[in-house]
C-alpha positions as CSV (number, residue, x, y, z in Angstrom):
1,D,43.6,35.3,-41.1
2,G,43.9,31.6,-42.0
3,R,41.9,31.8,-45.2
4,L,42.9,29.6,-48.1
5,V,42.9,31.2,-51.5
6,F,42.9,28.8,-54.5
7,E,43.3,29.8,-58.1
8,D,41.9,27.6,-60.8
9,F,43.8,29.3,-63.6
10,I,40.6,29.7,-65.7
11,R,37.9,31.6,-63.9
12,G,39.2,33.2,-60.7
13,L,39.9,32.7,-57.0
14,N,38.0,30.4,-54.6
15,I,38.3,31.4,-51.0
16,F,37.8,29.0,-48.0
17,G,37.8,29.6,-44.3
18,P,40.2,28.0,-41.8
19,D,37.7,25.2,-41.1
20,G,37.5,24.3,-44.9
21,T,34.1,25.8,-45.6
22,F,33.7,27.7,-48.9
23,R,33.5,31.5,-48.4
24,E,33.3,33.2,-51.8
25,F,34.4,33.2,-55.4
26,L,36.2,36.2,-57.0
27,P,36.2,36.2,-60.8
28,A,39.6,37.0,-62.2
29,T,41.4,36.3,-65.5
30,A,45.0,36.0,-66.6
31,F,46.5,35.4,-63.1
32,V,49.6,33.3,-63.4
33,D,50.4,33.2,-59.6
34,I,49.0,34.8,-56.5
35,L,50.3,35.7,-53.1
36,V,48.1,36.9,-50.2
37,T,49.2,39.3,-47.5
38,P,48.2,38.8,-43.8
39,G,46.0,41.8,-44.2
40,G,44.1,40.2,-47.1
41,R,45.6,42.0,-50.1
42,I,46.0,39.9,-53.1
43,V,49.2,40.2,-55.2
44,A,49.1,38.6,-58.7
45,R,51.4,38.1,-61.6
46,V,49.4,38.9,-64.7
47,N,50.1,38.5,-68.4
48,T,49.3,41.7,-70.2
49,I,47.1,41.3,-73.2
50,E,47.7,44.5,-75.0
51,A,49.0,43.8,-78.5
52,D,51.5,46.7,-78.3
53,R,53.0,45.7,-75.0
54,P,53.0,42.0,-74.4
55,G,54.6,41.1,-71.1
56,K,54.0,40.6,-67.4
57,E,53.0,42.9,-64.5
58,I,52.7,42.5,-60.8
59,R,49.3,43.8,-59.7
60,V,48.1,44.5,-56.1
61,F,44.4,44.2,-55.2
62,D,42.4,44.6,-52.1
63,S,40.5,41.7,-50.6
64,V,37.6,42.0,-53.2
65,L,39.9,42.4,-56.2
66,H,39.9,46.2,-56.6
67,Q,43.2,47.1,-58.2
68,Q,45.5,49.3,-56.0
69,A,48.8,49.2,-57.9
70,A,50.6,47.7,-61.0
71,F,54.3,47.2,-61.5
72,P,56.9,46.5,-63.0
73,F,56.3,45.9,-66.7
74,I,58.4,43.0,-67.9
75,P,58.3,42.9,-71.7
76,D,58.2,39.6,-73.4
77,E,60.8,38.9,-76.1
78,P,59.6,38.3,-79.6
79,R,58.8,34.6,-79.9
80,D,59.2,32.1,-82.7
81,P,56.6,29.4,-82.3
82,Q,59.0,26.9,-83.9
83,V,61.7,27.6,-81.2
84,I,61.4,26.6,-77.5
85,K,63.6,27.9,-74.7
86,P,63.4,25.2,-72.1
87,F,66.1,26.6,-69.9
88,A,65.2,30.3,-70.0
89,G,65.4,32.2,-66.7
90,R,62.4,31.9,-64.4
91,F,60.2,34.5,-62.8
92,C,60.6,33.8,-59.1
93,W,59.0,35.7,-56.2
94,A,58.1,35.5,-52.6
95,L,56.2,37.7,-50.1
96,T,57.9,38.6,-46.8
97,P,56.2,39.2,-43.4
98,S,56.9,43.0,-43.9
99,D,54.7,43.0,-47.0
100,E,57.7,43.3,-49.4
101,L,58.1,41.3,-52.6
102,A,61.4,39.5,-53.4
103,V,61.4,39.2,-57.2
104,S,63.9,37.7,-59.6
105,Y,63.2,37.3,-63.3
106,E,66.5,37.3,-65.2
107,G,69.3,34.8,-65.6
108,A,71.7,36.6,-63.3
109,Y,71.8,36.3,-59.5
110,E,69.8,39.4,-58.7
111,I,66.8,39.8,-56.4
112,N,64.8,43.0,-56.2
113,I,63.1,43.7,-52.9
114,L,60.0,45.8,-53.7
115,S,57.3,47.5,-51.6
116,L,53.7,46.8,-52.6
117,D,53.5,50.1,-54.4
118,G,56.5,49.1,-56.6
119,R,59.3,51.0,-55.0
120,L,62.7,49.4,-54.9
121,R,63.8,49.0,-51.3
122,R,67.0,47.1,-51.8
123,R,68.7,44.7,-54.2
124,I,70.5,41.4,-53.5
125,R,73.3,40.4,-55.8
126,K,75.6,37.4,-55.4
127,E,78.6,36.0,-57.2
128,Y,78.0,32.4,-58.5
129,D,79.5,29.9,-60.8
130,P,77.0,29.0,-63.6
131,V,75.9,25.4,-63.6
132,K,76.4,23.7,-67.0
133,I,73.3,22.1,-68.5
134,S,73.9,18.4,-68.7
135,Q,73.7,16.2,-71.8
136,E,71.0,14.2,-70.0
137,E,68.9,17.3,-69.7
138,I,69.5,18.2,-73.3
139,D,68.6,14.7,-74.5
140,G,65.3,14.9,-72.4
141,V,64.4,18.2,-74.2
142,K,65.1,16.8,-77.6
143,Q,62.7,13.9,-77.1
144,R,59.9,16.5,-76.7
145,L,60.7,18.8,-79.6
146,R,58.1,17.4,-82.1
147,G,59.7,19.2,-85.0
148,R,60.6,22.4,-83.2
149,R,64.1,23.7,-82.5
150,A,65.5,24.3,-79.0
151,D,67.5,27.3,-78.0
152,I,69.8,25.8,-75.3
153,P,72.2,28.1,-73.4
154,P,75.5,26.8,-72.1
155,A,74.3,27.0,-68.4
156,H,71.3,27.3,-66.2
157,S,70.2,30.6,-64.8
158,A,71.3,31.5,-61.3
159,I,68.0,31.1,-59.5
160,Q,65.1,28.6,-59.8
161,G,63.0,29.6,-56.8
162,I,62.5,31.9,-53.8
163,L,60.7,31.3,-50.5
164,A,60.4,33.5,-47.4
165,D,59.9,32.5,-43.8
166,D,57.9,34.2,-41.0
167,E,61.0,36.1,-39.8
168,G,61.9,37.6,-43.2
169,R,64.7,35.3,-44.3
170,L,64.8,34.3,-47.9
171,Y,65.6,30.8,-49.1
172,V,66.9,30.9,-52.7
173,S,67.1,27.6,-54.6
174,T,69.9,27.4,-57.1
175,Y,71.0,24.8,-59.6
176,E,74.2,23.9,-57.7
177,R,74.4,20.4,-56.3
178,T,76.9,18.5,-54.2
179,D,79.4,16.3,-56.0
180,D,77.3,13.2,-55.6
181,E,74.2,15.0,-57.1
182,Q,72.1,14.0,-54.1
183,L,71.8,17.5,-52.4
184,L,70.7,20.8,-53.9
185,Y,72.0,24.1,-52.5
186,Y,69.8,26.8,-51.1
187,D,71.2,30.2,-50.3
188,V,69.8,31.8,-47.1
189,F,69.6,35.6,-46.7
190,D,68.5,37.6,-43.7
191,R,65.9,40.4,-44.0
192,D,68.7,42.9,-44.7
193,G,70.0,40.9,-47.7
194,R,73.1,39.4,-46.0
195,C,73.9,35.8,-47.0
196,L,73.7,33.6,-43.9
197,A,74.2,30.1,-45.1
198,K,74.5,27.7,-48.0
199,L,72.0,25.0,-47.1
200,P,72.1,21.6,-48.8
201,I,68.7,19.8,-49.1
202,P,68.0,16.4,-50.6
203,V,67.0,16.7,-54.3
204,T,64.0,14.5,-53.5
205,I,62.5,17.1,-51.2
206,R,60.7,20.1,-52.6
207,P,60.5,22.8,-49.8
208,A,57.1,24.5,-49.7
209,V,56.9,26.4,-46.3
210,W,59.5,27.7,-43.9
211,Q,57.7,28.7,-40.7
212,R,58.1,28.7,-36.9
213,G,61.5,27.0,-37.0
214,H,60.5,24.3,-39.4
215,M,60.6,23.5,-43.1
216,Y,57.7,21.6,-44.7
217,G,58.6,19.9,-47.9
218,L,57.0,17.5,-50.4
219,E,58.5,14.2,-51.3
220,E,57.2,11.6,-53.8
221,D,57.6,7.9,-52.9
222,A,58.4,5.1,-55.2
223,E,54.7,4.5,-56.0
224,G,54.2,8.1,-57.0
225,F,52.4,9.3,-53.8
226,Q,53.4,12.6,-52.3
227,K,53.8,13.1,-48.6
228,V,54.7,16.1,-46.5
229,K,57.9,16.0,-44.4
230,R,58.6,18.3,-41.6
231,F,62.2,19.3,-40.7
232,R,63.3,21.3,-37.6
233,L,65.7,24.2,-38.3
234,V,68.6,24.7,-35.9
235,W,70.6,27.9,-36.4
236,N,74.2,28.1,-35.3
237,I,75.7,31.1,-37.1
238,D,78.9,32.8,-35.9
239,R,78.5,36.6,-36.0
């Protein structure tokens, strides 16, 4: 309904109206990310704190943070504080207009489409060529080790981000670039999981919203200031 929900990572959620006025504060802890459905339900990724089951859950709440569902449990691997994994697979997710979650949390190219009660609706898998981690990236990590060791795999994971538009398409950012390294590829899937396109976007642009036939992305200029750029999407797909 136009509300803005802001998480401060420490105390909870601050909710503002469409005109920018503060509405309410909802105390919450351990939220890593949040998504909000058009109906006002709040979906959060939560770090579990139980000593016997460290990991992550997705939890669904109503608009006043009464929990309605929790799924799936993603156990954390045993960690060595002296070893960092800078290129480990990311947890990526997006909320579709039909109130489904697109979730990927492993290194392979696999996206699970889940209902808000945790049921698996469908699964997207795609063949891909792993992108080798460059020596420049490895050297950058080594500068920040501070006495620790780095566990560096031979290649990046398949997916580094997922966004959904208002028509249910998914935009999946990969690590694959064009030969000149200036463009990063995004795979576009329709609401049924069919791959529609392989979309190259300048590496300087960080897409944030795909809506109403436009993409809104962030770009940082030479002085370090961020600006929003809007791009028009034109579809020309042969069926």
